[in-house]
N, C-alpha and C positions, 0 to 999 in steps of 0.2 A: 504494500500500499504506499502511496506517496502522501506524506503527511507534512502539512505546514504547521509550524509552531511560532506563535507570536509572544515575545517577551519585551516589555516596553523599553527597558534600557539594560545594557550589558556593559557595566563600567567598574566592576569590582570583583572580588573573589568571595562572593557570598553563597548562602545556601541555595538560592534560586539558580544561580549560575552553575553551581555544581550539579544540580538535578538536570539542567539542560545538557550539560556536557556528557553526563552518564547516559542519557537517552541517545544522544548522537553516537556514542561509542558502542552501545549495547543493544539498541532496539532492532527488532526484525524489520521495521519500516524504514523507507527512505525519507529522511527528514531534512527539511530546509528551515532554518531559523530566520525569522524576520524581526527586526528591532528598529526603533527610532533613534537609538543612540548606541553605538558600538565603539568602545575605547580599548583596542587590543592590548595596549601596554599596561592597562590597569586590571585586566582580568586574566583568566587562565589562558596560557599561551596555546593550549591544545585546541582552542576554538579555531585557530588559523588553519587547522587541517580539515575543516568542515565547511558546509555551505551556510554562511552567515551573511545575510543581506541587510544593509543599513538603509532604512527608508528615508532617513533624514527627518526634518521637521523643526520644531522650535527648540532653542537652546535651553540648557538647564540654567535657571535664574534663581539660585539660592534655595534653601529648604522650603520657604513659605510658598514660593510660586512654582516650584518644580512639579507638584501634583497638577496644578492648573495647566501648565504648559504642555505636559505630557498627555493629559486628558484630551486637550484640543488636538494635539498631534495624532493621537490614536483614533479619535473620531474622524479625522480627515483622511486617514490612511486607507487605501484600497488595495488589497492583496490580489495577486493573479491566481484566484482560486480555480480557474479553468485548468491549471497545471496540477492541482492537488485533489485528493479524494476526501480530505477532511481537514478541519482547522482545530488545533489545540491552543487555547489561550492560557499562557502561564502567567498567573497574576498574584500580586501581593497588594492588590488595589490599583485602580486606574486602568490597567491593561484591558479589562473586560469591555470597555466602551468601543473597542475596535469591532465588536459584534454588530454595531449599527450598519456598517457598510459591507460586512463580510459574513453573511449568514446563508449563503446559497448552498453550502455543503454542510454535512454533519458538524456540529459545533460542540466541542468538549472543553471544559475548563480544567486546568490543574491549579488548584488554589493553595498557595502558600499561606495566605490569610486574606480575608476581606480587609479593606483599607483600615488599619488599626486606629488612626486618630478619629475615625468615625464609628467603628464597631467594637472598640475596646475601651470600656469605661475608665480604666486606670490611666490609659494614655490620653484620653480626652481631657480628663480632670487635670492631668499634669500640664497639658497645653494651656488650659484655661487659667490655672493658678499661677503659671510662670510667665504670663504675658501682660504687657501693659494694656490699658483700656482700649486703645485703637486696635492693636493687634488682636486682642481678645474678641472684640466685636466683629472684626474682619473674619477671624477664624470661624465664629459661629455662623456667619452668613455663608462662608465658603463650604462649610459642612452641609448645610441645608441644600445649597445649589448642587453639590456633588451627589447627594442622595437622589435628587430629581433625575440626574443623568444616569446614575449607576443602576437603579432598580429596573428600568426597562431593558437595559443591556443584559442583566442577569437572567431575565425571563426568556432570552433567546437561546440559552444553553440547553442542549439536549441532555447533558449529563455533566456533573462536576465531580472530579476526584479531589479529595482533600488530603493534605499530608498528615493530619492528625484529627482525633476526636475534638480537640480544643478548637481548631479552626472551623470544623464542621458545625459545631454548636454555635460558634460566633455568627456564622452565616444563616443557619436555620432559625436561630432564636430571634434574629432581626428580620426574618421573613424574606430574605433574598432568594431562597430557593426551597422547595419542598424536599424533606429528607429522602423521600423515595426516589429522587433523581440524583442521589449522591452516593458515593462510596469513599472509603479511606484506604490510602496506600502510603505506608510510612517509608520515607526515603532511607536509603542504605547509608553505609559509612565505609571509608577505606580503612578497614581494621585487620585484614588478613595477615599483614606483616608486623603488626604491633606487638611488642614484647615489653614487659616491665618487670624486671627482677630486682630493682633496688627501691628502697624506701627511705630516701633522704628526708631530713627533717624540714620539709616546707610544704605548705598548702599552695596549690596552683590554681589560679582562676584564669583560664584561657578564653578570651573573647574580644572582639573588636570593641573599641572604646565608644560608648554612647550612653546617654542617661538611662535608656531603657534596659541596658545591660547591668546597671546598678553596681559598677565597681565601687561606688561609695558605700554600699551596704556591706561589701566584703571588708572594706577598711573599718567600718564601725564594729563589725563582728570580731575581727582580729584584734582591734584595740581592746575590746572587752576581754577576749581570751588572754591577751598579754597582761592586762591589769590583774587578772586572777593568777597569772603565772609569770611574775616579773623576771624570773631567772630562766625562763624557757629558752631552748635552743631552736625551737620551731620558728620558721619565718613564713611570710606570705609573699608569693610572687604573682603579680598581675601582669599579664602580657597580652598583646593583640594589636591589630591594625588601627591606624588613625587616618580617617579621611578629613578633608579640609573643613567640612561642616561641623565635625565633632572635635576640632582642635581645642576649642575653649574648654570643653568638658575634660579632655585629656589633661590639659594643663592644670585644671582644678584638682583632679585626682592626683596628679604628680606632686602638686604643692602640698596637699593634705598628707600624702605618704611620707614626705620629708620630715614631718612632725611625729611620726609613729615609728619607733625603733623596730627593726626587723622586717621592714617592707621594701620590696624591690618592684619597680614599675618599668616595664620594657615595652617598646613599640617596634612594630615591623620586624619581628624576629625571623631570621632565615629558617628555611624548612628543616635543616638538620638540627639546628639549635632548638627549634620548636619541639621536635620529637624527643630530644634529650630532656627538655623540661617536663614533658608528659611522662617519659620513661622512668625518670628518677624521683618523681614527686611521691609524697606520702599519701596524699589524698587530693581530689579535685573539687573545686567549688563551682557552683553555678547559681547566679543571683538574678537572672533576667526577669523582667516584668512579664507575666503571662506568656512565656515563650511559645511561639507557634507549634514547633515540634522540639527542636533542640538536639543537635547532633553530639554535643559535648558529653552528656551522660553515657552515650553509646561509646564514644571514643575513650572515655575514662575506663569503662569496663574492659575494653579491648587491651588496655595497658595494665589490667589487673589492679586498678585503683578504685577504691570506694568513692562515691560521689556524695558530697553534701550539697543538696539542692533546695531551693525554695519550693514549697509545696503548692505549686500553681502551674498552669499551662501544660505544655507537652511532657515535661519530666514526670508528671503524675501518671503518664501512660507507660513510660519506659523504665522508670526506676522502681524496683521492688523494695518496699520499706523494710529496713533492718536486714535485708539480704544482700542487695547490690549497692545500697546506699542509705542515706538518712534524709528524709524529707522534713523540712523545718519551715517555720513561719516568719521569723524575724531575726534581727541581729543577735539577740540574747540566745535564741535557740541554735543559731549557727555556732556561736561561741561554745555552747554546751556540747554540740556535736564535735567540734574540734577537740575539746577536752576529752570526750569519750574515746575518740580514735587515738589521740596522742598517748593515752594511758594504756592502750591495748594493741600492740602491733600484730598479735596473732589474729585478733578480730579483723584488722585491716586486711591481712593476707587472705583470710577466709572469705570476706566480702569481695575482695578483688577477684578471687577465683570464680565466684558466682557471677560477678560482673562480666568476666571473660566469656562464660557460657552464654549469658544473656546477649552480649554484643553479637554473637554469631547468628542470632535470629534476624538481624537487620543487614542484609547484604544487598548490593546493587543489582545482582543477578535476580534475586527475588523481586525487588522493586520493579525492574524493567519488565520482567515476565508478567507480573500483575497488570502493569500499565498496558502492555501490548494486548493482553487478553481483554481488558476493558474497552480499549479503542476498537478492537475487532467486533466486540459485542454490540457497542453503540452504533457503529457504522452499519452492521448487518440489520439491526432493528430499524434504523432510519430508512434503509433501502427497501425493507420489507413492507 
């Protein structure tokens, strides 16, 4: 089958881009990727080996206007669907409006999440509470305007595949689509070569820097842990990518960390050093707000490391409480979980082994096979 996949922008090394790349590499279908913005030097280099067509359109104009500019670009884009048997829209919000001009063939969504500033109450409240009055009022108006455009676009989907129960519930509870037109397919992880046989005395939080990843929560928790254990040898290592929009948040985290003994903050760590940080860590932290799915708990298990994760979003689906990790609610409980693991290395190793077995359930082969089967099913039903 000749498949078109639309993804609004490809300009970083994120989870959405990883899903696209694995589909290009492993799917039984012939896939062409269409996007309004493709920046090869900032994303996975392997994309250059595949058919990625940049449609062009409006430029990225900061975080506030990016959604608006790409919504308009997507609405104006007309794909050559006469060359393809079906269209898959890979969306984290915004991309689905391409449905307006491209619904002549079976139309399937792969949803990383509905637009979170509209459909995630915690993100919405953060935006409202951390904006001045003009920006706050603009944001409220933009949210209402987006919903008017978004809802009819969602109605055009024949089926939507979600990456987790969390994102499925986000969409169905807001009545974007009926649950009987949806399914769930958890993305895989590159875990087959991961080994972790050392347990050095540091907790590791690996994630790109952004307020919704809550590196500040990890700092709060570690500070409490250290206050309770002033002579501890355990450190906290926070590492991840920094894009231009999140530079201020990164600087805030870095400045706060300088005032807490035992904290190291690293940006843009090379691949081999990144693997070493995972491989040698004592335990992995994860603090993101209502994460859509979250690959970090899977990667933690693959390195035989227990995960200490907030009890919300995707990790509630992948982490087995008290077996592969500890699900917690706030900084106080994260600090208590750190204490529990720091006091019991045998427990750490036992949970790590269970995490390793759990990680084997999430492979890219399994993900791609389920994706291909669902695409074939939806196209056949549409043609029948």
